[in-house]
C-alpha positions in Angstrom: -11.4 7.0 6.3 -8.9 9.5 7.6 -7.0 7.3 10.0 -3.7 7.7 8.2 -3.6 4.3 6.4 -2.0 5.7 3.3 0.4 8.1 5.1 1.6 5.6 7.6 1.6 2.8 5.1 3.8 4.6 2.6 6.4 5.5 5.3 6.4 1.9 6.8 6.9 0.5 3.3 9.7 3.0 2.6 11.5 2.1 5.8 11.0 -1.7 5.2 12.1 -1.2 1.6 9.0 -3.0 0.2 6.2 -2.0 -2.2 3.3 0.2 -0.9 0.0 -0.9 -2.4 -3.2 1.1 -2.1 -6.2 -1.1 -2.8 -8.3 1.8 -3.9 -5.6 2.9 -6.4 -5.4 -0.6 -7.7 -9.2 -0.7 -8.4 -9.1 2.8 -10.0 -6.3 1.7 -12.3 -8.1 -1.4 -13.3 -11.4 0.4 -14.1 -9.9 3.7 -15.2 -12.4 5.5 -12.9 -12.2 6.9 -9.4 -14.0 5.3 -6.5 -16.9 7.8 -6.4 -17.5 7.2 -10.1 -17.6 3.4 -9.6 -20.1 3.8 -6.7 -22.3 6.1 -8.8 -22.2 4.1 -12.0 -22.3 0.5 -10.7 -23.4 0.7 -7.1 -21.8 -0.3 -3.8 -22.3 -4.1 -4.3 -20.3 -4.1 -7.5 -17.6 -2.0 -5.9 -17.3 -4.2 -2.8 -17.2 -7.3 -5.0 -14.4 -5.9 -7.1 -12.6 -4.7 -4.0 -12.7 -8.2 -2.6 -11.4 -9.7 -5.9 -8.6 -7.2 -6.1 -7.7 -7.8 -2.4 -7.4 -11.6 -3.1 -5.3 -10.9 -6.2 -2.9 -8.5 -4.4 -2.5 -10.8 -1.4 -1.9 -13.8 -3.5 0.6 -12.3 -6.0 2.4 -9.4 -4.3 4.3 -8.6 -1.1 4.5 -5.3 0.6 2.4 -2.9 2.7 -1.2 -2.9 1.7 -3.7 -0.1 2.6 -7.3 -1.0 2.2 -10.4 1.2 2.1 -12.1 1.7 5.5 -15.0 -0.5 4.5 -13.0 -3.4 3.0 -12.9 -5.6 6.1 -16.7 -5.6 6.4 -17.6 -7.4 3.1 -17.2 -10.9 1.6 -15.4 -12.1 4.7 -12.4 -9.9 3.8 -11.2 -9.5 7.3 -10.8 -13.3 7.7 -9.1 -13.4 4.3 -6.7 -10.6 5.3 -5.9 -12.3 8.7 -5.3 -15.6 7.0 -2.9 -14.2 4.4 -1.1 -11.2 6.0 -0.4 -9.4 9.2 -3.3 -7.0 9.8 -3.2 -3.7 11.6 -6.0 -1.5 12.8 -5.1 2.2 13.0 -7.2 3.7 15.7 -8.0 7.4 15.8 -10.4 9.2 18.2 -13.7 10.5 16.6 -12.8 14.2 17.2 -9.4 13.8 15.6 -10.9 12.0 12.6 -13.4 14.8 12.2 -10.6 17.4 12.2 -8.7 15.5 9.6 -11.7 14.9 7.4 -12.8 18.5 7.5 -9.7 19.3 5.5 -10.6 16.7 2.9 -14.3 17.4 2.4 -14.0 18.5 -1.2 -12.3 15.3 -2.2 -14.8 13.1 -0.4 -18.3 13.6 -1.9 -20.0 11.7 1.0 -18.7 14.4 3.4 -19.0 17.5 1.3 -22.2 19.0 2.8 -21.7 17.9 6.5 -21.2 20.5 9.2 -19.1 19.7 12.3 -21.8 18.0 14.3 -23.0 15.9 11.3 -19.4 15.0 10.6 -18.9 13.6 14.1 -22.2 11.7 14.0 -21.3 10.2 10.6 -17.9 9.1 11.9 -19.4 7.6 15.1 -21.9 5.7 13.1 -19.3 4.2 10.8 -16.9 3.4 13.6 -19.7 1.6 15.5 -20.5 -0.4 12.3 -16.9 -1.1 11.4 -15.2 -1.6 14.8 -16.3 -5.3 15.2 -14.3 -6.0 12.0 -11.4 -3.7 12.8 -10.8 -5.2 16.2 -10.2 -8.6 14.6 -6.9 -7.2 13.3 -3.7 -8.8 14.6 -2.5 -5.5 16.0 -4.0 -2.2 16.9 -2.0 1.1 17.0 -3.3 4.5 18.1 -2.4 7.2 15.6 -2.2 10.3 17.7 1.5 10.7 16.9 2.6 9.5 13.4 6.2 8.9 14.3 5.3 6.7 17.3 2.7 4.8 15.3 5.2 4.1 12.6 7.7 2.8 15.1 5.1 0.5 16.7 4.0 -0.8 13.3 7.6 -1.5 12.4 8.1 -3.4 15.6 5.0 -5.5 15.0 6.0 -6.2 11.4 9.3 -7.7 12.5 7.6 -10.2 14.8 6.9 -13.7 13.6 3.2 -14.8 13.5 
């Protein structure tokens, strides 16, 4: 959430001349509902199961740059599936930088809407502690304190054979 997956992914895909695929957008198209609506109407388990099924479908049928949701690697052994079928990248961002980015997006992210600065940082720290054991299983980690540098490093990694 807020690490730059979509921004970096779109630019990397453009430079590599491949398709950019946003997993959340694929799910929204399939169900004709946005992610918060899916969570509200069907619950997290339903969403995570659909996310995993969509992940498997995308990785088995399409090629390009795939951006997943921040929670995707944690459920249904998704990180193992990603690593077995693609090159995986963890985009690392410091807590305070994530908080600044997410402050600008509060209205579009209901889970963050009512959080003040301190609550936002605590929320981010909690989620990173929960998610980092999965994120660090990625084949490659890139820090995103400078988008242009991060893009170049991702492109270098993408060219390497696995």
